[in-house]
N, C-alpha and C positions, 0 to 999 in steps of 0.2 A: 225076746218074745214080742210078736206084733200085736198090738192092740187092735180091738174091734173099732174101725173107723167108720164114720158117717159120710162116705164118699158122695152119697147122693145129695148132700147139702151143697157140694161144690158146684156152682154154675159157671157158664162160660164167662159171665162178667167178673166172677172171682179170679178166674185165671187171667183175663184180660188185665185186671188191676195189678196181678202179680207180674205180668209182662211189662207193664208201665212202670212199676217200681223198680224192676231190673234195669229197664232202659234209663230211668232217671238217676239211679245210684251208681250204675256201672257195676260190671261183674264182681270185682273185688270188694266193693263196699256192700253189695247185696249178699254176698256170701257171709261176710263178717256180721252183718246186722241180723241175718236170719239163720245162721248156724249150719249152713250147708256148703258143699264143695262142688267143684266143676264136675261135669259129667264125662264119662269116658266111653260108654256104650251106645247111648242114644242121644239124639237132639230133637228138640221141638223147633220146627221151621215155620216162621211167620214173617211175612214181609221181606223175604230175602236175608232175615237174620236168624241166627241159631241160638237156642235157649237151652239150658239145663232142665229137662222135664221134671226130674225128682224135686229139685229145689223150687221150681215154679209151682208145682202141685202142692208142696208142703206150705208154701206161703199163701196159696189160694185157699187151702183148707184152713188156715189160721184166719184169713179174712171172712171166710164163710161161717166159722164156728167160734171164733175167739180162743181157740185151743191150739197152742203152739206145739208143732211136732218137731222132734229131732230126727236126723236121718235114719237112725235105727228103729224108728217107730213103724216104718212101712218100707215095702219093696219099691224099687225104682224100675225094674225091668218089665218084661212083657206081661207079668201077672200082677203088676203094681201100677206105678205112675204112667207107664205107657198105655195100659189098658184103659185106665181112667180117662186120661186126656184124649185117646182115640175115640172113646165113646162120646166125648163132648165135641168132637169134630175137628180137633187139632191134628196137623200133620206131625207125625214122628218118624224119624229115619235113623238108621245106623250112623253113628258119628264117624 
């Protein structure tokens, strides 16, 4: 069951911080520390690099709200992470 989430509290700065965390930790450690897995359908593209949109948004949400999300707490596709990140101005493409 999907919880009611406060996506409007997530800012571009929160997403940028999550992207920096991903770059700093590397993919494998990022997934282990934050409880997400690699993406298969979509990718967030920034600076010539690809990022997992659902994992990035989940971590950005935690930065914004201090509430940690599990992957099953929200959708990753067009109606979920892809939509939220797109509204914030991030480039999302099919993987």
